C-alpha positions as CSV (number, residue, x, y, z in Angstrom):
1,M,-93.7,257.6,154.5
2,S,-92.0,254.7,156.0
3,L,-94.3,254.5,159.1
4,L,-97.3,254.4,157.0
5,A,-96.1,251.6,155.0
6,F,-95.2,249.7,158.2
7,T,-98.7,250.2,159.5
8,K,-100.2,248.8,156.3
9,I,-98.0,245.9,156.6
10,C,-99.1,245.3,160.1
11,N,-102.7,245.5,159.2
12,R,-102.1,243.0,156.5
13,K,-100.7,240.5,158.8
14,E,-103.6,241.0,161.2
15,L,-106.0,240.4,158.3
16,I,-104.2,237.2,157.4
17,G,-104.3,236.0,161.0
18,K,-108.1,236.3,161.1
19,T,-108.6,234.6,157.8
20,Q,-106.5,231.8,159.0
21,L,-108.4,231.7,162.2
22,L,-111.8,231.6,160.4
23,D,-110.5,229.1,158.2
24,A,-109.1,227.1,161.2
25,H,-112.5,227.5,162.8
26,G,-114.2,226.2,159.7
27,K,-111.9,223.3,159.5
28,Q,-112.4,222.6,163.1
29,A,-116.1,222.7,162.5
30,V,-115.7,220.2,159.6
31,L,-113.4,218.2,161.7
32,R,-115.8,218.2,164.6
33,G,-118.6,217.1,162.2
34,Q,-116.3,214.4,160.8
35,I,-115.3,213.4,164.4
36,E,-119.0,213.2,165.3
37,Q,-119.6,211.1,162.1
38,R,-116.7,208.9,163.0
39,K,-117.9,208.7,166.6
40,N,-121.4,207.8,165.3
41,A,-119.8,205.4,162.9
42,I,-117.6,203.9,165.6
43,A,-120.7,203.7,167.9
44,A,-122.6,201.9,165.1
45,Q,-119.7,199.7,164.4
46,R,-119.3,198.9,168.1
47,S,-123.1,198.2,168.2
48,Q,-122.7,195.9,165.2
49,I,-119.6,194.4,166.8
50,E,-121.6,193.8,170.0
51,Q,-124.4,192.2,167.9
52,Q,-121.8,190.1,166.1
53,Q,-120.4,189.1,169.4
54,S,-123.8,188.2,170.7
55,L,-124.5,186.2,167.7
56,K,-121.1,184.7,167.9
57,A,-121.7,183.8,171.5
58,A,-125.1,182.3,170.5
59,H,-123.5,180.4,167.8
60,T,-120.7,179.3,170.0
61,A,-123.3,178.2,172.5
62,Q,-125.1,176.3,169.7
63,I,-121.9,174.8,168.5
64,G,-121.1,173.7,172.1
65,E,-124.5,172.1,172.4
66,A,-124.1,170.5,169.1
67,N,-120.8,169.2,170.0
68,R,-122.1,168.0,173.3
69,Q,-125.0,166.2,171.5
70,L,-122.6,164.9,168.9
71,N,-120.3,163.6,171.7
72,D,-123.3,162.0,173.4
73,T,-124.5,160.6,170.2
74,L,-121.1,159.3,169.4
75,D,-121.0,157.7,172.8
76,T,-124.3,156.2,172.4
77,D,-123.4,155.1,168.9
78,A,-120.2,153.6,170.2
79,D,-122.2,151.7,172.9
80,E,-124.7,150.7,170.3
81,L,-121.9,149.6,168.0
82,K,-120.4,147.6,170.7
83,R,-123.8,146.0,171.5
84,V,-124.5,145.3,167.8
85,T,-120.9,144.0,167.4
86,A,-121.5,141.6,170.4
87,Q,-124.8,140.5,169.0
88,T,-123.3,139.9,165.6
89,M,-120.5,137.8,167.1
90,T,-123.1,135.9,169.1
91,A,-125.2,135.3,166.0
92,K,-122.2,134.2,164.0
93,A,-121.4,131.7,166.7
94,E,-125.0,130.5,166.8
95,V,-125.0,130.3,163.0
96,A,-121.8,128.3,163.1
97,A,-123.3,125.9,165.7
98,A,-126.5,125.5,163.6
99,V,-124.4,124.8,160.5
100,A,-122.5,122.1,162.4
101,Q,-125.8,120.7,163.8
102,I,-127.3,120.8,160.3
103,N,-124.3,118.9,158.9
104,S,-124.5,116.4,161.7
105,Q,-128.3,116.0,161.1
106,K,-127.6,115.7,157.4
107,Q,-125.2,112.9,158.0
108,L,-127.6,111.2,160.3
109,T,-130.4,111.7,157.8
110,D,-128.2,110.2,155.0
111,K,-127.5,107.2,157.3
112,W,-131.2,106.8,158.1
113,E,-132.0,107.0,154.3
114,R,-129.4,104.2,153.6
115,D,-130.9,102.2,156.5
116,I,-134.5,102.6,155.1
117,K,-133.3,101.4,151.6
118,Q,-131.8,98.4,153.3
119,L,-134.9,97.8,155.2
120,L,-137.0,98.2,152.1
121,A,-134.8,95.7,150.3
122,Q,-135.1,93.4,153.2
123,R,-138.9,93.8,153.2
124,E,-139.0,93.0,149.5
125,K,-137.2,89.8,150.3
126,L,-139.7,89.0,153.0
127,K,-142.7,89.9,151.0
128,L,-145.0,86.9,150.5
129,V,-146.7,86.8,147.1
130,A,-149.8,84.6,146.7
131,Q,-149.3,81.9,144.0
132,T,-152.9,82.1,143.0
133,T,-155.4,84.9,142.5
134,G,-158.3,84.8,145.0
135,T,-159.9,86.1,148.1
136,V,-158.6,86.1,151.6
137,I,-161.0,84.0,153.8
138,T,-159.1,84.0,157.0
139,R,-161.3,85.4,159.7
140,D,-160.2,88.0,162.3
141,L,-157.0,88.6,160.4
142,D,-156.5,92.0,162.0
143,L,-156.3,90.5,165.4
144,R,-153.0,88.9,164.3
145,N,-151.4,92.2,163.7
146,G,-148.3,92.4,166.0
147,M,-148.5,88.8,167.1
148,R,-145.3,86.6,167.0
149,L,-145.5,84.0,164.2
150,E,-143.6,80.7,164.3
151,A,-141.8,79.4,161.3
152,G,-144.2,77.5,159.1
153,E,-147.3,78.9,160.9
154,E,-150.3,79.5,158.5
155,I,-151.0,83.3,158.2
156,L,-154.0,83.5,155.8
157,E,-155.8,81.4,153.3
158,V,-156.4,82.7,149.8
159,V,-159.1,80.9,147.7
160,D,-160.2,81.4,144.2
161,L,-163.9,81.6,144.8
162,K,-164.7,81.4,141.2
163,Q,-164.1,77.7,141.3
164,L,-164.2,75.7,144.5
165,T,-163.0,72.1,145.1
166,A,-165.0,69.7,147.2
167,E,-164.5,66.2,148.4
168,V,-167.5,64.0,147.8
169,K,-168.0,60.7,149.6
170,I,-169.6,57.8,147.6
171,R,-170.0,54.1,148.2
172,Q,-167.0,52.0,147.4
173,E,-169.0,49.8,144.9
174,D,-170.0,52.9,142.9
175,K,-166.5,54.1,142.3
176,D,-166.3,52.4,138.9
177,L,-169.3,54.4,137.6
178,V,-167.4,57.9,138.2
179,N,-165.5,59.1,135.2
180,T,-163.3,62.2,135.0
181,L,-165.2,65.4,133.8
182,A,-168.5,63.8,134.7
183,K,-171.3,66.4,135.3
184,V,-172.2,67.0,139.0
185,R,-174.9,69.1,140.6
186,F,-173.9,70.3,144.0
187,Y,-176.5,71.5,146.6
188,R,-175.6,73.5,149.6
189,Q,-177.1,72.2,152.8
190,G,-180.6,73.7,153.2
191,D,-180.5,75.2,149.6
192,R,-182.5,73.9,146.7
193,Q,-180.4,75.9,144.1
194,P,-177.9,73.6,142.5
195,Y,-174.3,74.6,141.4
196,S,-172.7,73.1,138.3
197,A,-169.6,71.0,138.9
198,V,-167.5,68.4,137.3
199,V,-165.4,65.5,138.5
200,E,-161.9,67.0,138.7
201,D,-159.9,63.8,138.5
202,S,-160.6,60.0,138.6
203,S,-158.3,59.3,141.6
204,I,-160.4,57.7,144.2
205,V,-159.2,57.9,147.9
206,P,-160.7,55.5,150.4
207,V,-162.3,57.0,153.5
208,V,-160.5,56.1,156.7
209,Q,-163.2,55.0,159.2
210,T,-163.0,54.7,162.9
211,E,-164.6,52.1,165.1
212,E,-167.0,54.8,166.5
213,N,-168.2,55.4,162.9
214,Q,-168.6,52.0,161.5
215,Q,-170.5,52.0,158.1
216,K,-170.2,50.7,154.6
217,P,-166.9,51.4,152.9
218,M,-166.8,54.9,151.4
219,V,-164.4,56.6,148.9
220,Q,-163.8,60.2,148.1
221,V,-164.0,61.9,144.7
222,R,-162.9,65.5,144.2
223,I,-165.2,67.8,142.2
224,A,-164.7,71.3,140.9
225,I,-167.7,73.6,141.6
226,D,-168.5,76.6,139.3
227,N,-168.9,79.5,141.8
228,Q,-168.7,82.6,139.5
229,E,-171.1,84.5,141.7
230,R,-168.9,83.8,144.8
231,L,-171.8,82.7,146.9
232,L,-170.2,79.6,148.2
233,L,-167.4,79.8,150.8
234,P,-164.9,77.0,151.9
235,G,-166.2,74.8,154.7
236,V,-169.8,74.8,153.3
237,E,-171.4,71.3,153.4
238,G,-174.0,69.9,151.1
239,Y,-174.6,66.9,148.8
240,A,-173.8,66.1,145.1
241,H,-175.5,64.3,142.3
242,I,-173.0,62.7,140.0
243,H,-174.1,61.9,136.5
244,C,-173.0,58.4,135.8
245,Q,-173.0,56.2,132.6
246,N,-176.3,54.5,131.6
247,L,-176.5,51.0,132.9
248,R,-178.6,48.2,131.4
249,V,-181.3,46.5,133.6
250,Y,-179.2,43.4,134.4
251,Q,-176.3,45.7,135.3
252,K,-178.4,47.7,137.7
253,V,-179.8,44.4,139.2
254,G,-176.3,43.0,139.6
255,R,-175.1,46.2,141.3
256,E,-178.0,46.1,143.8
257,F,-177.3,42.5,144.6
258,N,-173.6,43.4,145.1
259,K,-174.6,46.2,147.5
260,L,-176.9,43.9,149.4
261,F,-174.7,40.8,149.6
262,N,-171.2,42.1,148.8
263,L,-170.6,39.5,146.1
264,G,-167.3,41.1,145.4
265,K,-165.9,39.8,148.7
266,Y,-166.6,36.3,147.7
267,F,-166.1,36.5,144.0
268,P,-163.2,39.1,143.4
269,G,-163.8,39.0,139.7
270,L,-167.3,40.2,140.0
271,K,-167.6,44.1,140.3
272,G,-171.3,44.4,139.7
273,N,-171.1,46.2,136.4
């Protein structure tokens, strides 16, 4: 009875060992599967790691290139900054010099403006103003531009052409017949058109005669010629008819005798009128 029991017991132990073994084999198979999965996962992870490392290396290379370019750019920018800074300093110095020159030129310009004002004031003092309204009749006046003028030297002549003054020579024995404002007709030499005129004043001026030009005594009478159309110019010569007072016949005869025989020389009281 006891041996049998022991045998059974032994068989039970044997059965338990196989079960465990099978279970162990199953677990080993599971573990091997898990290990393979782990290996595959590790391989995949390593592959990813390698890819990440490759990417990292590429990024590192890019970062290195970027840093190199940045350093180059910084160096270039630094050189450019130095160049620009130098140009700026030069420009500032030029601006300062220009400002100083402008201030100097402004001071000089202000001085010139003051000088111009003084010269204009002096010119106003030296300005000659005609005392009468008229026309400049001086010839070749432009040729005197820039010429030296002496004190008192005549520069130009201004004449009121509307009314000209002429000196008329008459015989001395006729002077008593000429009255102020007497009407006169003036004829330009070679012209038949008369110009109206009047005796300007009654002052009679004797004509000074030379030995080469001996003739009967003459006197001068000044007349004012109406020249509204400005056709006559100073220096024109001609003759004048002076309207005198009417004389009776005996007065005319007496004047003619006086002209012929100069009776006034021998009879001072006889004037022939």
